[in-house]
C-alpha positions as CSV (number, residue, x, y, z in Angstrom):
1,M,0.5,4.8,-25.1
2,T,-0.1,7.0,-28.0
3,R,-1.8,10.4,-27.6
4,V,-5.1,9.0,-29.0
5,Q,-5.1,6.2,-26.5
6,V,-4.4,8.6,-23.6
7,A,-7.2,10.9,-24.8
8,G,-9.6,7.9,-25.1
9,F,-8.6,6.7,-21.6
10,L,-9.2,10.1,-20.1
11,C,-12.6,10.5,-21.8
12,W,-13.6,7.0,-20.6
13,R,-12.5,7.8,-17.0
14,A,-14.2,11.2,-17.0
15,G,-17.4,9.7,-18.3
16,L,-17.3,7.1,-15.6
17,L,-16.6,9.7,-12.9
18,L,-19.5,11.9,-14.2
19,L,-21.9,9.0,-14.2
20,A,-20.9,8.1,-10.6
21,A,-21.3,11.7,-9.4
22,Y,-24.7,12.1,-11.1
23,S,-25.9,8.8,-9.6
24,F,-24.8,9.8,-6.2
25,Y,-26.5,13.1,-6.6
26,R,-29.8,11.5,-7.6
27,V,-29.7,9.0,-4.7
28,A,-28.9,11.9,-2.3
29,R,-31.8,13.9,-3.6
30,L,-34.1,10.9,-3.2
31,V,-33.0,10.4,0.4
32,L,-33.3,14.1,1.3
33,T,-36.8,14.2,-0.1
34,Y,-38.0,11.7,2.5
35,A,-35.8,13.0,5.3
36,E,-37.3,16.6,5.3
37,L,-34.1,18.2,6.8
38,P,-33.6,22.0,7.0
39,T,-31.8,23.5,4.0
40,Q,-28.8,24.5,6.1
41,L,-28.3,20.9,7.3
42,E,-28.6,19.6,3.7
43,V,-26.0,22.0,2.4
44,G,-23.7,21.4,5.4
45,A,-23.8,17.6,5.0
46,G,-23.2,17.9,1.3
47,L,-20.2,20.1,1.8
48,A,-18.8,17.8,4.5
49,L,-19.2,14.7,2.3
50,G,-17.8,16.5,-0.7
51,G,-14.8,17.6,1.3
52,A,-14.3,14.1,2.7
53,A,-14.4,12.7,-0.8
54,M,-11.8,15.2,-2.0
55,V,-9.5,14.3,0.9
56,F,-9.9,10.6,0.2
57,A,-9.2,11.1,-3.5
58,S,-6.1,13.1,-2.6
59,L,-4.8,10.4,-0.3
60,V,-5.3,7.8,-2.9
61,A,-3.5,9.9,-5.6
62,E,-0.6,10.6,-3.2
63,R,-0.3,6.9,-2.3
64,V,-0.2,5.9,-6.0
65,Q,2.5,8.5,-6.6
66,D,4.5,7.3,-3.7
67,A,4.2,3.7,-5.0
68,R,5.5,4.8,-8.3
69,V,8.5,6.5,-6.7
70,E,9.2,3.4,-4.5
71,R,9.1,1.2,-7.6
72,E,11.6,3.4,-9.4
73,L,14.0,3.4,-6.4
74,Q,14.0,-0.4,-6.2
75,R,15.2,-0.8,-9.8
């Protein structure tokens, strides 16, 4: 891939990620409007879900990297 293709791919993926994050935020705010939870519980749940999402993303990235290494070893 050329540099321009890589830059375009990164912009496309970043835009998709930003759209997904904003959509999740809007849905979460809508749900919390009706739930009437204390602020501490809202913040705690948000931090817990954010941490879980980062751990999941890290596991996926690590598995992709391991698959690439395994593929190189088989050649």
